[in-house]
KOLSE-431085 format. One line per 3 residues: their letters; for each residue x, y, z of C-alpha. Coordinates in pm, 1 decimal, always signed. Each point is the difference from the previous one (the first is absolute). Layout:
N
A) X Y Z ~ ...
This chain:
191
MEA) -1330.4 -1097.1 +146.6 ~ +203.3 -11.9 -319.5 ~ +281.8 -248.5 -53.2
EVL) +267.4 +5.3 -268.1 ~ +14.7 -301.2 -231.5 ~ +303.7 -12.4 -227.5
SGD) -61.2 -131.9 -348.8 ~ +187.3 -37.9 -325.0 ~ -193.5 +290.5 -155.0
GDR) +52.3 +240.5 +289.4 ~ -133.8 +50.4 +345.8 ~ -360.9 -54.0 +98.7
RAD) -153.5 +124.2 +320.7 ~ -273.5 -232.2 +119.8 ~ -279.8 +162.1 +199.7
VLV) +18.7 -302.7 +230.2 ~ +257.3 -280.0 -6.8 ~ -103.2 -321.9 +173.9
WRP) +260.8 -264.5 +75.4 ~ +48.4 -320.1 +190.7 ~ +312.3 -67.2 +211.2
PGQ) +334.3 +104.5 -155.9 ~ +77.5 -149.7 -338.3 ~ -360.4 -99.2 -60.5
LRI) -269.9 +130.6 -233.3 ~ -70.2 +373.8 -31.7 ~ -325.6 +136.2 -150.3
ALE) -54.7 +363.3 -103.0 ~ -341.0 +162.5 +49.1 ~ -73.6 +295.5 -227.0
VQH) -299.9 +216.3 +93.1 ~ -81.5 +170.8 -329.0 ~ -183.1 +330.9 +29.0
TPL) +130.0 +185.0 -306.9 ~ -53.8 -82.3 -368.3 ~ +243.2 -242.5 -165.2
NFE) -3.0 -108.8 -360.8 ~ +63.4 -358.4 -113.2 ~ +370.0 +62.6 -67.9
QID) +64.7 +153.4 +344.1 ~ -162.2 -278.6 +204.6 ~ +165.8 -264.4 -218.3
RRT) +343.5 +162.3 +45.1 ~ -44.3 +25.5 +378.1 ~ -117.1 -359.9 +30.1
RAY) +291.2 -127.5 -210.5 ~ +242.7 +198.7 +221.0 ~ -136.3 -177.3 +308.5
MSA) +13.4 -337.1 -177.1 ~ +363.7 +54.5 -103.0 ~ +81.0 +66.9 +368.4
GVP) -173.1 -327.1 +96.6 ~ -280.3 +186.2 +179.6 ~ -359.3 -84.3 -101.9
VVW) -230.6 +303.0 +13.7 ~ -367.8 +42.4 +91.8 ~ -189.5 +297.9 -145.3
LGL) -270.9 +148.4 +221.9 ~ -242.6 +277.3 -96.3 ~ -180.4 +252.2 +216.2
IKP) -379.0 -10.3 -9.6 ~ -190.0 +304.9 +116.2 ~ -278.8 -42.0 +257.6
EVL) -239.4 +193.1 -227.7 ~ +58.5 -256.4 -277.7 ~ -91.1 -278.3 +243.0
AGA) -300.8 +197.2 +130.3 ~ -141.2 +29.5 -353.9 ~ +38.2 -372.1 -73.8
EPL) -281.2 -249.0 -43.7 ~ -16.7 -287.9 +253.4 ~ +101.2 -334.8 -145.8
AGG) +18.1 -345.0 +160.2 ~ +327.3 +8.1 +195.1 ~ +86.4 +358.5 -86.1
LKI) -79.5 +300.3 -215.9 ~ -36.6 +78.9 -371.4 ~ +139.7 +329.9 -123.8
TRY) -159.1 +66.2 -338.4 ~ +174.0 +212.8 -263.2 ~ +332.2 -5.4 +182.2
SVR) +250.2 +208.1 -197.9 ~ +293.2 -239.5 +13.8 ~ +348.2 +150.6 -20.8
PWE) +269.6 -157.7 -220.6 ~ +208.5 -119.8 +296.1 ~ -311.0 -171.7 +145.3
KWA) -59.6 -193.5 -324.7 ~ +364.6 -108.0 +6.1 ~ -1.9 -90.5 +372.3
HAY) -325.7 -197.1 -44.4 ~ +173.9 -216.8 -261.6 ~ +319.0 -21.8 +211.6
GMG) -209.3 -108.7 +301.4 ~ -156.6 -287.1 -197.2 ~ -342.3 +167.5 -18.9
ELW) +4.1 +172.1 +339.2 ~ +62.9 +361.7 +89.6 ~ +34.6 +96.7 +365.8
FID) -97.5 +332.8 +153.5 ~ +28.3 +162.7 +339.7 ~ -244.3 +253.8 +141.9
PVG) +235.9 +275.1 +123.3 ~ -256.7 +123.4 +253.9 ~ -111.1 -330.9 +152.6
GQF) +322.4 -195.8 -59.1 ~ -195.7 -299.3 -133.0 ~ +97.7 -211.6 -303.5
WRG) -224.0 -84.0 -296.7 ~ +61.5 -270.9 -262.3 ~ -116.0 +118.4 -341.8
VLH) -76.3 -164.1 -332.0 ~ -56.1 +198.6 -319.5 ~ -289.3 -102.6 -225.2
KHM) -109.2 +133.7 -337.4 ~ -242.1 +290.6 +6.3 ~ -255.6 -33.2 -276.3
IEV) -145.4 +304.7 -174.0 ~ -336.4 -18.1 -169.8 ~ -5.0 +166.7 -340.6
PSS) -366.2 +88.0 -60.2 ~ -151.6 -69.6 -337.5 ~ -89.5 +292.9 -219.0
SWY) -139.6 +37.5 -347.2 ~ -17.5 +275.8 -259.4 ~ -77.6 +48.8 -365.1
SSG) +269.2 +62.0 -257.8 ~ -31.0 +276.0 -258.3 ~ -130.6 -267.4 -240.3
GEE) -283.4 -89.0 +240.0 ~ +139.9 -335.8 +117.7 ~ -21.3 -80.2 +369.1
QSA) +341.9 -41.6 +166.4 ~ +68.5 -133.9 +347.9 ~ +288.2 -47.3 +240.7
GGY) +61.7 -103.9 +359.4 ~ -209.1 -244.5 +196.7 ~ +293.0 -184.1 +156.7
TRS) +234.5 +5.9 +299.1 ~ +375.9 +38.7 -5.4 ~ +282.5 -14.0 +250.0
SKR) +117.8 +339.1 +127.5 ~ +362.1 +93.4 -67.3 ~ +4.8 +250.3 +287.6
WRN) -204.5 -155.6 +280.4 ~ -2.9 -329.2 +185.3 ~ -224.2 -134.4 +270.2
LHV) +211.3 -46.6 +310.5 ~ -118.2 -268.7 +241.2 ~ +164.3 +35.3 +340.8
EGP) -8.8 -254.5 +280.1 ~ +61.8 +104.7 +357.8 ~ +76.5 +195.6 +199.9
YPP) +281.6 -197.8 +158.3 ~ +198.9 +123.5 +300.3 ~ +379.5 -12.6 -43.6
SAI) +13.2 -298.5 +238.5 ~ -203.5 -207.2 -250.5 ~ +238.6 +62.6 -291.0
GLK) +312.9 -199.6 -76.3 ~ +257.8 -0.9 -277.5 ~ +65.2 -273.9 -253.1
TFT) +257.0 -49.5 -272.6 ~ -52.9 -182.0 -326.1 ~ +163.2 -45.4 -337.0
RNT) -185.4 +156.5 -287.7 ~ +41.3 -33.5 -374.6 ~ +48.5 +297.8 -228.8
FSS) -335.0 +140.1 -111.4 ~ -57.8 +227.3 -299.8 ~ -309.9 +191.8 -98.1
RDF) -56.0 +249.2 -278.4 ~ +105.2 +284.0 +234.3 ~ +274.1 -138.2 +225.9
TVP) +220.0 -290.6 +106.6 ~ +31.9 -130.0 +356.1 ~ +335.8 -167.8 +69.2
GGR) +28.2 -360.2 +108.7 ~ +188.0 -100.9 +312.1 ~ -41.2 +2.9 +374.9
AAG) -292.0 +219.6 +105.0 ~ -184.8 +73.9 +321.8 ~ -354.6 +75.4 +103.8
FMV) -233.5 +29.4 +293.1 ~ -218.9 -280.6 +128.6 ~ -278.2 -19.8 +254.8
RAP) +123.2 -218.1 +284.0 ~ -298.9 +32.8 +228.4 ~ -373.4 +19.5 -66.4
KP) -154.9 +344.4 -23.0 ~ -116.7 +116.8 +347.6
């Protein structure tokens, strides 16, 4: 179901529009399955905000990604997850959470991105002058990969919506606008 949301910057079509009785709060749910850059997701979010409609960004997670994950207390760890730009942005927008839905099973997963560390092995060689040179022997944070920890799965009946006010956040790569935002919450214990 798509619903039109009028905004100052143009029209937005929410994948799902949730609302309470007439005149009350509306929340847009965007199921993102195509690539978006930082500018595109920022522009779309600001359009919803200018219409007074908080938005929740939801990614699709493939069953084969979940099947290859390592068990973790309370969930799964997906190592070397190639995070897309919109996911980095949505993780910051969601105050350190990124929600996914399994399109096959219809279950929700709450995700948190963590640094993925790469080990740079030490090596040594001799220069043309005969002096021993060395490099490496340390770990560094990957620019491409993250470790994605997911908690769940949660059936749709266990998930609720919340609204909150967030401050503007800026990183080296993007800015997340401040204002009224929305997110998912677990309202019942995992079955």
